[in-house]
C-alpha positions in Angstrom: 4.7 -9.3 -28.7 1.5 -9.1 -26.7 0.9 -6.4 -24.1 -0.9 -7.7 -21.0 -2.2 -5.5 -18.2 -2.4 -7.2 -14.8 -4.5 -5.5 -12.1 -3.3 -6.3 -8.6 0.3 -6.3 -7.2 0.0 -9.0 -4.6 2.0 -12.2 -4.8 -0.4 -13.7 -7.3 -0.5 -10.7 -9.6 3.3 -10.3 -9.6 3.8 -14.1 -10.1 1.5 -13.9 -13.1 3.3 -10.9 -14.5 6.6 -12.7 -14.0 5.4 -15.8 -15.8 4.0 -13.8 -18.7 7.2 -11.9 -19.0 9.2 -15.1 -19.1 7.1 -16.2 -22.1 7.9 -13.0 -24.0 4.9 -10.8 -23.3 5.2 -7.1 -22.4 3.5 -6.5 -19.0 2.0 -3.6 -17.2 1.0 -4.1 -13.5 -1.4 -1.8 -11.8 -1.5 -1.7 -8.0 -3.7 0.8 -6.1 -1.6 0.8 -3.0 1.8 2.4 -2.4 3.7 -0.9 -1.9 3.6 -4.4 -3.4 1.8 -7.2 -1.5 0.0 -4.7 0.7 -2.9 -6.8 1.8 -3.4 -10.5 1.8 0.2 -11.2 0.9 1.5 -8.9 3.6 -0.9 -9.9 6.3 -0.7 -13.7 6.5 1.2 -16.3 8.6 3.9 -16.8 5.9 3.4 -20.6 5.8 4.5 -22.6 2.8 1.7 -25.1 2.9 2.1 -28.8 2.0 -1.3 -29.3 0.4 -2.8 -32.0 2.6 -6.2 -30.3 3.4 -7.6 -30.0 -0.1 -9.7 -32.3 -2.3 -7.5 -34.6 -4.4 -7.4 -33.3 -8.0 -8.5 -29.8 -7.1 -6.6 -26.8 -8.1 -5.8 -26.1 -4.5 -4.4 -29.6 -4.0 -2.3 -29.7 -7.2 -1.0 -26.2 -7.0 -0.2 -26.3 -3.3 1.8 -29.5 -3.6 3.6 -28.3 -6.7 3.9 -24.8 -5.3 5.5 -26.0 -2.1 8.4 -27.2 -4.2 8.6 -24.3 -6.6 8.2 -21.6 -3.9 11.0 -23.1 -1.8 13.2 -23.4 -4.9 12.4 -19.8 -5.9 13.4 -18.6 -2.4 16.7 -20.5 -2.5 17.5 -19.1 -6.0 16.7 -15.5 -5.0 18.0 -15.3 -1.5 14.6 -15.1 0.2 14.5 -16.4 3.8 12.8 -19.8 4.0 12.9 -22.7 6.4 11.3 -26.1 5.7 10.5 -27.0 9.4 7.5 -29.3 9.1 4.4 -29.2 11.3 2.2 -31.2 13.6 -1.5 -31.6 13.2 -2.6 -32.8 16.6 -5.7 -34.8 17.8 -6.4 -33.6 21.3 -9.1 -36.3 22.0 -10.1 -39.7 20.9 -13.1 -38.2 19.1 -10.8 -36.4 16.7 -8.9 -39.5 15.7 -11.1 -40.5 12.7 -10.7 -37.0 11.3 -6.9 -37.1 11.8 -6.7 -40.5 10.0 -8.9 -39.2 7.2 -6.5 -36.3 6.9 -3.6 -38.7 6.7 -5.4 -40.5 3.9 -5.9 -37.2 2.0 -2.2 -36.3 2.4 -1.3 -39.7 0.8 -3.8 -39.1 -2.0 -2.3 -35.7 -2.7 1.3 -36.9 -2.5 2.1 -35.0 0.6 4.9 -36.5 2.8 3.1 -37.1 6.1 3.2 -39.7 8.9 0.9 -40.6 11.8 2.9 -40.5 15.0 2.2 -41.3 18.7 1.7 -38.7 21.4 5.2 -39.5 22.7 6.7 -39.0 19.2 4.8 -35.7 18.9 6.4 -34.5 22.1 9.8 -35.3 20.6 9.0 -32.5 18.1 7.0 -30.3 20.5 7.6 -31.0 24.2 4.7 -28.9 25.4 2.0 -30.2 23.0 -1.0 -32.1 24.2 -2.4 -34.8 22.0 -3.4 -38.5 21.7 -1.9 -38.8 18.2 -0.5 -36.4 15.6 0.2 -36.2 11.9 3.8 -35.1 11.1 3.9 -33.1 7.8 7.5 -32.7 6.8 7.3 -30.3 3.8 5.5 -27.4 5.5 7.7 -24.4 5.8 8.0 -20.7 6.8 8.9 -18.0 4.4 8.9 -14.2 3.9 6.2 -13.7 1.3 6.7 -9.9 1.0 10.4 -10.7 0.2 9.2 -13.0 -2.6 7.2 -10.1 -4.0 10.3 -7.9 -4.0 12.2 -10.6 -5.8 9.5 -10.8 -8.4 9.5 -7.0 -8.8 13.3 -7.1 -9.3 12.8 -9.7 -12.1 10.2 -7.4 -13.7 12.5 -4.3 -13.7 12.2 -3.9 -17.5 8.4 -3.9 -17.5 5.9 -1.2 -16.5 5.1 -1.6 -12.8 2.9 1.1 -11.3 2.0 1.8 -7.6 -0.7 4.2 -6.6 -2.6 3.3 -9.7 -6.1 2.0 -9.3 -8.2 0.8 -12.2 -11.1 3.2 -12.5 -12.9 1.9 -15.6 -12.4 -0.9 -18.1 -13.8 -1.5 -21.6 -13.1 -3.7 -24.6 -12.7 -1.8 -27.9 -11.5 -2.9 -31.3 -10.0 -6.1 -30.1 -8.1 -4.3 -27.2 -8.8 -3.8 -23.5 -8.6 -0.3 -22.2 -8.1 0.4 -18.5 -8.6 4.0 -17.3 -6.3 5.0 -14.4 -5.9 8.4 -12.6 -3.0 9.2 -14.9 -3.9 7.7 -18.3 -5.6 4.9 -20.2 -3.6 1.7 -20.6 -4.3 -0.2 -23.8 -3.4 -3.9 -23.9 -4.2 -7.1 -25.7 -5.3 -9.0 -22.6 -6.5 -8.1 -19.1 -5.6 -10.3 -16.1 -7.5 -9.5 -12.9 -5.6 -10.5 -9.7 -7.2 -7.8 -7.5 -7.8 -10.1 -4.5 -10.2 -8.4 -2.1 -11.6 -6.4 -5.1 -11.5 -9.1 -7.8 -15.3 -9.3 -8.1 -15.6 -5.5 -8.5 -12.8 -5.4 -11.1 -14.7 -8.2 -13.0 -17.8 -6.0 -13.0 -15.8 -3.0 -14.2 -14.8 -5.2 -17.1 -18.4 -6.1 -18.0 -18.6 -9.6 -16.4 -21.0 -11.0 -13.9 -18.7 -12.7 -11.4 -19.6 -16.3 -10.5 -19.0 -15.4 -6.8 -18.8 -12.4 -4.6 -16.0 -11.5 -2.2 -17.0 -11.5 1.5 -14.1 -10.3 3.7 -13.2 -12.2 6.8 -10.7 -10.8 9.3 -8.2 -13.1 11.0 -6.7 -11.7 14.2 -3.4 -12.8 15.7 -1.5 -12.7 19.0 2.2 -13.2 19.7 3.2 -15.7 22.3 5.3 -14.1 25.1 6.9 -17.4 26.1 8.3 -18.4 22.7 10.0 -21.5 24.2 6.6 -23.2 24.4 6.6 -23.8 20.6 9.4 -25.1 18.4 7.7 -25.1 15.0 4.1 -25.2 13.8 1.2 -26.8 15.7 -2.3 -27.1 14.1 -5.6 -28.6 15.3 -7.4 -31.2 13.4 -9.8 -29.3 11.1 -13.5 -29.8 11.4 -14.7 -30.5 7.8 -18.1 -29.0 8.6 -16.5 -25.6 9.3 -15.0 -23.2 6.6 -11.8 -22.4 8.4 -8.9 -24.3 10.0 -9.1 -22.9 13.6 -6.4 -21.1 15.6 -2.9 -22.6 15.5 0.7 -21.7 16.6 3.4 -20.8 14.2 7.1 -20.0 14.9 8.2 -17.3 12.5 11.6 -16.9 10.8 12.6 -14.3 13.5 11.8 -16.7 16.3 8.5 -15.1 17.4 5.5 -17.3 17.7 2.2 -16.1 16.1 -1.1 -17.5 17.4 -4.3 -17.4 15.4 -6.1 -16.6 13.3 -9.8 -16.5 14.3 -12.3 -15.6 11.6 -14.8 -12.7 11.9 -16.7 -10.8 9.3 -14.7 -7.7 8.4 -16.7 -4.4 8.1 -14.4 -3.2 5.3 -12.6 -5.0 2.6 -9.3 -3.8 4.1 -10.7 -3.8 7.6 -7.9 -4.9 9.9 -9.7 -3.6 13.1 -13.3 -3.5 14.3 -13.3 0.3 13.9 -12.4 0.0 10.2 -15.8 0.4 8.7 -16.9 1.1 5.1 -20.6 1.7 4.7 -20.3 0.6 1.0 -18.6 -2.6 1.9 -21.1 -3.3 4.7 -24.0 -2.6 2.4 -22.6 -4.9 -0.3 -22.3 -7.8 2.2 -25.8 -7.1 3.7 -27.4 -7.0 0.2 -25.8 -10.3 -0.9 -28.2 -13.2 -0.2 -25.3 -15.6 0.4 -24.3 -13.7 3.5 -27.5 -14.5 5.3 -27.6 -18.1 4.3 -24.0 -18.6 5.6 -24.9 -16.7 8.8 -27.8 -19.0 9.5 -25.7 -22.1 8.8 -22.8 -21.1 11.1 -24.6 -18.9 13.6 -23.2 -20.6 16.7 -19.7 -20.8 15.2 -19.8 -17.1 14.1 -20.9 -16.0 17.6 -18.0 -18.0 19.2 -15.5 -16.3 16.8 -16.8 -12.9 17.7 -16.7 -13.6 21.4 -13.1 -14.9 21.0 -12.3 -11.7 19.1 -13.2 -9.6 22.2 -11.8 -12.1 24.8 -8.1 -12.8 25.2 -9.1 -15.4 27.8 -11.2 -17.3 25.2 -8.4 -17.0 22.6 -5.9 -18.4 25.1 -8.2 -21.3 26.0 -8.4 -22.3 22.3 -4.6 -22.4 22.1 -4.3 -24.3 25.4 -6.1 -27.2 23.9 -3.0 -27.7 21.8 -0.4 -26.4 24.3 -1.8 -26.5 27.8 0.9 -24.1 29.2 -0.5 -21.2 27.2 -2.1 -18.6 29.5 -4.0 -15.4 28.9 -1.1 -13.2 30.0 1.2 -15.0 27.5 -0.6 -13.4 24.6 0.6 -10.1 23.2 -1.6 -8.2 20.6 -0.3 -8.6 17.0 -1.6 -7.8 13.5 -4.5 -9.1 11.5 -5.2 -10.1 8.0 -8.3 -10.1 5.8 -9.2 -13.1 3.7 -10.9 -12.5 0.4 -13.4 -15.3 0.6 -15.5 -15.9 -2.5 -19.1 -16.9 -1.8 -21.9 -18.1 -4.0 -25.5 -16.7 -3.8 -26.6 -19.9 -2.0 -24.2 -19.2 0.9 -21.7 -21.8 0.0 -18.0 -20.8 0.1 -16.0 -21.4 -3.0 -13.6 -24.1 -1.8 -11.2 -24.1 -4.7 -9.4 -21.5 -6.7 -11.8 -19.9 -9.1 -10.8 -18.4 -12.5 -13.4 -16.9 -14.9 -12.6 -16.0 -18.4 -14.0 -13.8 -21.2 -12.6 -12.8 -24.6 -9.3 -11.1 -23.9 -9.8 -11.3 -20.1 -8.8 -13.7 -17.3 -10.2 -13.0 -13.8 -8.8 -14.8 -10.7 -11.9 -14.5 -8.5 -10.9 -16.8 -5.6 -7.3 -17.2 -4.5 -7.2 -17.3 -0.7 -4.8 -19.5 1.2 -2.8 -21.5 -0.1 -2.6 -19.1 -3.0 0.7 -17.6 -1.8 2.2 -21.0 -1.6 0.9 -21.9 -5.1 1.3 -18.5 -6.7 4.0 -19.6 -9.1 1.8 -22.5 -10.2 -1.3 -20.4 -10.4 0.7 -18.1 -12.6 1.4 -20.9 -15.1 -2.3 -21.8 -15.2 -3.4 -18.2 -15.8 -0.7 -17.6 -18.4 -2.0 -20.6 -20.3 -5.5 -19.2 -20.1 -4.5 -15.9 -21.7 -3.8 -17.9 -24.9 -6.9 -20.0 -24.9 
C-alpha cells in the first residue's frame, strides 16, 4: 500500500485524496487553514459549469463536461444540495451575435447541450432580460461546493486528515518524500500538491521550478435586493480577447441572487478586501515580469475593473446591460473570492489546467474555474499520474 501526502484541503485536494483512497492508497491531507475548502472552494459562485467556453479537447473542456455529470451524480448520492437549472448567455447587441454563434459552435464541439433561442424565447426563461438572441445551456447547475467538501471528508474518515497544518519544508530522501509540518515530519511515497493560491510556492519548496506563477485576482460580488428580477443564471457573451467572463447574475440555492464578479489584482494571496495587503505577495507580483506585460496588454480593461470596484453605480450599469431594471440601490455588498491565476513570464495567462510532475511528485499548478466542477475528473487524472 502506498502512502500519499496531499497538500491542500480544497475541493481539488480532497477529491484527489478520495480518488487515491478508492484505489487502495493510504492518504494524508495537510491543510493550513482551520476548515476545509477555506479559499477558492468556499468563495465562488457555486456554479456547476457545462463546459461550453473551453477549447475543444483541452483539459478544461473534457473535465468540465464530464465533471458536470459526475459532480451532479455525487451530489445526489451524498445528499448535497444541487439544482440543474440551466442558464442563458445573452447577446445584448447585434455586434455580439457572431461571438454568440461561435460560442454555440464551441458548445456543440464540446458535447454541451445548448440551443440558440430568440429574444422572445429568452424572456420565457428570464422575463426581465434584455437581448437580441441568447444561448440556452441546459446542463448548468447550482450546488453547495463546501458541502461537497464535507461529503468527501466523511468518505475519508479512515485516513489522516489534518487542519491547521501547513507544509514548512519538503525534501526527497531515499526514495521517499518528507514534508515538515509544525507538528512532525510526514514521510510518504508520493507528494501531490493541490495548494491552489500557494501551489507555485509549494512546488518551489519541493525543489521544482514551476512552469507558471500564481498571480491572485479578486472577484467582488453584490447581492440583488430585488431577487424577483432573476430566475436562474444570466451571463454576458464573453469577449475572447479578455481573460475573464465579465459580471453575471446567479440565483443561488437559497433564492438569493449574486451579481459579479469583477476582476482586480489582489494585494494578498488571500486578499478578499482592498485593505488586505501582504508586502511579500505584492513584491512577488511586482518582481514577476509577466505582471507588467499583462498590465500593458490590458491597461484599459484593468482600469475599468478597478473603477467598477469602487463604484456601485458602474457595477450596476454593467448588470443593467443584461437586466435593465437593475439599479444602483438594488445592490447589497456581498463577499469576494480570489482566483489563483497561473501566469507565464511572457504575461500570458495559462488557459488550461496545468499539472507538472517530477519523480514521486505531482503538482497541480493551475486549477481555477471550472476546477470545482471538474474536481472529480481532475482527481482521476492526477491519480493516474502518481503511477506514471
